[in-house]
MARTOR-803329 format. One line per field, with one value per atom (N, C-alpha, C, O): residue number from 0; atom name; x, y, z. Coordinates in steps of 0.2 Angstrom, whole numbers. Example, Ala and Ser with C-alpha at 12.3 -4.5 7.8 and 13.67 -1.06 7.14 Angstrom:
// MARTOR-803329
n = c(0  0  0  0  1  1  1  1)
atom = c(N  CA  C  O  N  CA  C  O)
c1 = c(66  62  66  71  64  68  64  67)
c2 = c(-28  -22  -16  -17  -11  -5  0  6)
c3 = c(39  39  39  42  35  36  39  40)
// end
This chain:
// MARTOR-803329
n = c(0  0  0  0  1  1  1  1  2  2  2  2  3  3  3  3  4  4  4  4  5  5  5  5  6  6  6  6  7  7  7  7  8  8  8  8  9  9  9  9  10  10  10  10  11  11  11  11  12  12  12  12  13  13  13  13  14  14  14  14  15  15  15  15  16  16  16  16  17  17  17  17  18  18  18  18  19  19  19  19  20  20  20  20  21  21  21  21  22  22  22  22  23  23  23  23  24  24  24  24  25  25  25  25  26  26  26  26  27  27  27  27  28  28  28  28  29  29  29  29  30  30  30  30  31  31  31  31  32  32  32  32  33  33  33  33  34  34  34  34  35  35  35  35  36  36  36  36  37  37  37  37  38  38  38  38  39  39  39  39  40  40  40  40  41  41  41  41  42  42  42  42  43  43  43  43  44  44  44  44  45  45  45  45  46  46  46  46  47  47  47  47  48  48  48  48  49  49  49  49  50  50  50  50  51  51  51  51  52  52  52  52  53  53  53  53  54  54  54  54  55  55  55  55  56  56  56  56  57  57  57  57  58  58  58  58  59  59  59  59  60  60  60  60  61  61  61  61  62  62  62  62  63  63  63  63  64  64  64  64  65  65  65  65  66  66  66  66  67  67  67  67  68  68  68  68  69  69  69  69  70  70  70  70  71  71  71  71  72  72  72  72  73  73  73  73  74  74  74  74  75  75  75  75  76  76  76  76  77  77  77  77  78  78  78  78  79  79  79  79  80  80  80  80  81  81  81  81  82  82  82  82  83  83  83  83  84  84  84  84  85  85  85  85  86  86  86  86  87  87  87  87  88  88  88  88  89  89  89  89  90  90  90  90)
atom = c(N  CA  C  O  N  CA  C  O  N  CA  C  O  N  CA  C  O  N  CA  C  O  N  CA  C  O  N  CA  C  O  N  CA  C  O  N  CA  C  O  N  CA  C  O  N  CA  C  O  N  CA  C  O  N  CA  C  O  N  CA  C  O  N  CA  C  O  N  CA  C  O  N  CA  C  O  N  CA  C  O  N  CA  C  O  N  CA  C  O  N  CA  C  O  N  CA  C  O  N  CA  C  O  N  CA  C  O  N  CA  C  O  N  CA  C  O  N  CA  C  O  N  CA  C  O  N  CA  C  O  N  CA  C  O  N  CA  C  O  N  CA  C  O  N  CA  C  O  N  CA  C  O  N  CA  C  O  N  CA  C  O  N  CA  C  O  N  CA  C  O  N  CA  C  O  N  CA  C  O  N  CA  C  O  N  CA  C  O  N  CA  C  O  N  CA  C  O  N  CA  C  O  N  CA  C  O  N  CA  C  O  N  CA  C  O  N  CA  C  O  N  CA  C  O  N  CA  C  O  N  CA  C  O  N  CA  C  O  N  CA  C  O  N  CA  C  O  N  CA  C  O  N  CA  C  O  N  CA  C  O  N  CA  C  O  N  CA  C  O  N  CA  C  O  N  CA  C  O  N  CA  C  O  N  CA  C  O  N  CA  C  O  N  CA  C  O  N  CA  C  O  N  CA  C  O  N  CA  C  O  N  CA  C  O  N  CA  C  O  N  CA  C  O  N  CA  C  O  N  CA  C  O  N  CA  C  O  N  CA  C  O  N  CA  C  O  N  CA  C  O  N  CA  C  O  N  CA  C  O  N  CA  C  O  N  CA  C  O  N  CA  C  O  N  CA  C  O  N  CA  C  O  N  CA  C  O  N  CA  C  O  N  CA  C  O  N  CA  C  O  N  CA  C  O  N  CA  C  O)
c1 = c(8  6  -1  -5  -1  -8  -12  -10  -18  -23  -25  -29  -24  -24  -19  -19  -12  -8  -7  -12  -3  -3  4  10  3  10  9  3  16  15  20  26  19  25  32  31  36  43  42  39  45  45  49  48  54  58  55  59  49  46  41  37  42  37  33  35  27  23  20  20  18  15  10  12  4  -1  2  5  1  4  -2  -6  -3  -8  -13  -11  -19  -24  -24  -26  -24  -26  -19  -20  -14  -7  -4  -6  1  5  14  15  17  25  28  26  31  35  42  45  45  52  55  53  60  61  69  73  68  73  80  85  81  87  90  96  88  89  88  90  84  82  79  80  76  71  64  61  64  58  53  55  47  42  35  33  32  25  21  22  15  9  4  2  0  -5  -12  -11  -19  -24  -25  -27  -24  -25  -20  -21  -14  -8  -9  -8  -11  -12  -17  -16  -23  -28  -25  -27  -21  -20  -14  -14  -10  -5  -9  -8  -14  -18  -21  -21  -24  -26  -21  -23  -15  -8  -7  -5  -7  -5  -11  -10  -17  -22  -22  -25  -17  -17  -20  -19  -25  -30  -26  -20  -29  -26  -26  -30  -22  -22  -29  -31  -33  -40  -45  -50  -43  -47  -45  -50  -39  -37  -41  -44  -40  -44  -52  -55  -54  -63  -64  -69  -59  -61  -61  -65  -54  -53  -59  -61  -62  -67  -74  -77  -75  -81  -78  -82  -73  -72  -72  -74  -69  -67  -71  -70  -76  -80  -77  -80  -71  -68  -70  -74  -68  -69  -64  -59  -65  -60  -53  -48  -53  -46  -43  -36  -46  -42  -40  -35  -44  -41  -36  -31  -36  -31  -25  -19  -25  -19  -16  -10  -20  -17  -14  -10  -16  -15  -8  -3  -8  -2  4  10  3  8  11  17  7  10  14  19  11  14  21  26  21  28  32  38  31  35  37  43  32  34  40  45  38  43  49  54  50  56  60  66  57  61  60  60  60  61  56  57  51  46  40  37  39  35  38  44  36  38  31  25  32  27  28  33  21  21  19  18)
c2 = c(-69  -66  -65  -66  -64  -65  -60  -54  -60  -56  -51  -46  -53  -50  -45  -39  -48  -44  -36  -33  -33  -25  -23  -26  -19  -16  -9  -6  -6  1  5  2  11  14  14  14  14  16  23  27  24  32  36  42  34  38  39  42  37  37  44  44  48  53  52  48  55  53  60  65  60  66  64  59  67  66  69  74  65  68  66  63  67  68  61  56  63  57  53  47  54  50  46  42  47  43  45  50  42  45  43  38  47  46  45  48  40  38  40  40  43  43  42  45  36  34  40  42  43  49  45  48  40  37  34  35  31  26  29  27  34  39  34  35  29  25  29  31  30  33  28  24  28  23  27  33  25  28  23  18  25  21  23  29  18  20  21  22  21  24  18  19  12  6  6  6  7  7  13  13  18  23  23  26  19  18  13  14  8  3  7  7  12  15  19  18  23  27  22  24  16  13  9  8  9  6  12  11  18  24  24  26  22  22  17  17  12  7  1  -4  1  -6  -12  -12  -17  -23  -25  -22  -30  -31  -34  -33  -36  -39  -33  -33  -28  -23  -19  -15  -19  -15  -19  -16  -25  -30  -27  -25  -29  -27  -19  -17  -15  -8  -8  -5  -11  -11  -15  -12  -20  -24  -19  -20  -14  -10  -4  -2  -2  4  3  7  -3  -5  -9  -10  -13  -18  -24  -27  -27  -33  -37  -36  -44  -50  -50  -46  -54  -54  -57  -56  -61  -64  -60  -60  -55  -50  -46  -43  -44  -38  -41  -37  -47  -48  -49  -47  -52  -52  -46  -45  -41  -34  -30  -26  -33  -30  -33  -30  -41  -43  -43  -44  -42  -40  -34  -34  -28  -22  -22  -19  -25  -25  -28  -26  -34  -38  -32  -31  -30  -25  -19  -17  -16  -10  -13  -9  -19  -21  -22  -20  -26  -28  -21  -21  -16  -9  -5  1  -8  -4  3  8  3  8  6  11  0  -2  -6  -9  -8  -13  -17  -14  -24  -28  -26  -26  -26  -24  -30  -30)
c3 = c(18  23  26  22  32  35  34  36  31  30  36  35  42  48  50  53  47  49  48  45  50  47  44  45  41  37  38  37  40  40  36  35  34  30  34  40  33  34  37  34  44  45  41  40  37  32  26  22  25  17  18  23  13  12  6  1  6  0  -3  1  -8  -12  -17  -22  -17  -23  -29  -29  -35  -41  -46  -43  -53  -57  -57  -57  -57  -58  -52  -54  -46  -40  -38  -34  -42  -41  -35  -33  -32  -27  -28  -31  -26  -27  -19  -14  -19  -12  -13  -19  -8  -8  -1  4  0  4  6  2  11  13  13  10  17  18  12  12  8  3  -4  -10  -4  -10  -14  -20  -12  -17  -19  -14  -24  -27  -30  -34  -28  -31  -33  -30  -38  -39  -39  -42  -37  -36  -40  -40  -43  -48  -43  -37  -46  -41  -36  -30  -39  -33  -29  -23  -31  -25  -21  -15  -23  -19  -14  -8  -15  -10  -6  0  -6  -2  2  8  -1  3  8  14  7  11  17  23  14  19  25  30  23  27  32  38  29  33  40  45  37  43  48  54  46  52  50  53  45  44  43  42  45  42  35  31  34  26  24  18  29  27  27  23  31  30  23  20  21  16  9  4  9  3  4  -1  10  10  7  5  9  6  -1  -5  -4  -12  -15  -20  -12  -15  -16  -21  -10  -10  -14  -17  -16  -19  -27  -30  -29  -36  -39  -45  -34  -36  -38  -43  -36  -36  -32  -27  -34  -30  -24  -24  -19  -13  -15  -12  -20  -22  -26  -25  -31  -34  -30  -30  -25  -21  -16  -15  -14  -9  -13  -10  -19  -23  -24  -22  -26  -26  -20  -20  -14  -8  -7  -6  -8  -6  -10  -7  -16  -21  -20  -20  -19  -18  -11  -10  -6  1  1  4  -3  -4  -7  -5  -12  -15  -12  -12  -8  -3  3  4  5  11  8  11  2  -1  -2  0  -4  -6  0  0  7  12  13  17  9  9  15  18  17  22  27  26  33  37  39  40  41  44  51  53  55  62  66  72)
// end
């Protein structure tokens, strides 16, 4: 996936904050439920803001003090899983 690419939440997905900075996602059409840890929640919020994957990675690097490779890997792995589960769409 291109780091300059963008991914947006599927319009049928609702989210809610749960304990300790985690987020729960629910696709209203498929009833798919998905929970995100703190890192995943940050990625999700950045995707909702319309940031490019490269920008999301940059924010993770700054927020969690991780190197670029680790941040890129985290972003790409979660995005692939979100897309595969119809919770997000490539733009």
